[in-house]
Residue, then its C-alpha position, 0 to 999 in steps of 0.5 A: x724420397x730418403x736421403x742416401x747420404x743420411x747416417x743413422x745410429x739405429x741398427x736395423x731390426x733383427x729378422x724373426x728368429x735371429x740368434x736361434x731359440x733361447x736356451x732351455x733353462x733346465x738343459x745343458x749350458x750352450x757349448x763353449x768354444x775351444x781354447x788353445x794356448x802355447x806356453x813358450x816358457x814350458x814349450x807346451x801347447x794346451x787345448x781345452x774343450x768347453x768350460x773348465x771342469x774336474x778331470x784327470x790326465x792320461x798319456x796317449x802314446x799313439x798321438x804323443x799327447x796328454x789327454x784330459x778326461x772328465x773325472x767321471x765320464x771319460x769324456x775328452x775335455x782337452x789335451x796338452x803337448x809337452x815338448x811342443x817344438x819337437x812334436x811339431x817337427x814330426x806331426x805338422x804338415x809342410x805348412x805347419x798345420x797339425x791335427x789331433x784327432x781325439x774321440x769324444x769319449x776315451x775308450x782306450x787304456x787309462x794309463x796314468 
């Protein structure tokens, strides 16, 4: 019988298929998590989707945010909220949470 108080430094084996299939070397890289940052000096909130890439910024007057678009495809790759403290007062719920609902690709006007 095994000693229940014994300690081992060997991790248990991974189950079959753990971690998913390896990425396709000829395909797109796996998605990268969203990165957010609040710049207190500039009172600006920034959010980027995926790896950093060339883009352009447009103003979305409906959401009152700057939207970053991929330079060639108009894919939304992030957003920034200038004057975040004031924006937060009017857009956050009672618990302080907020949501910026943006499309995957920008189909609206491109007002720079």
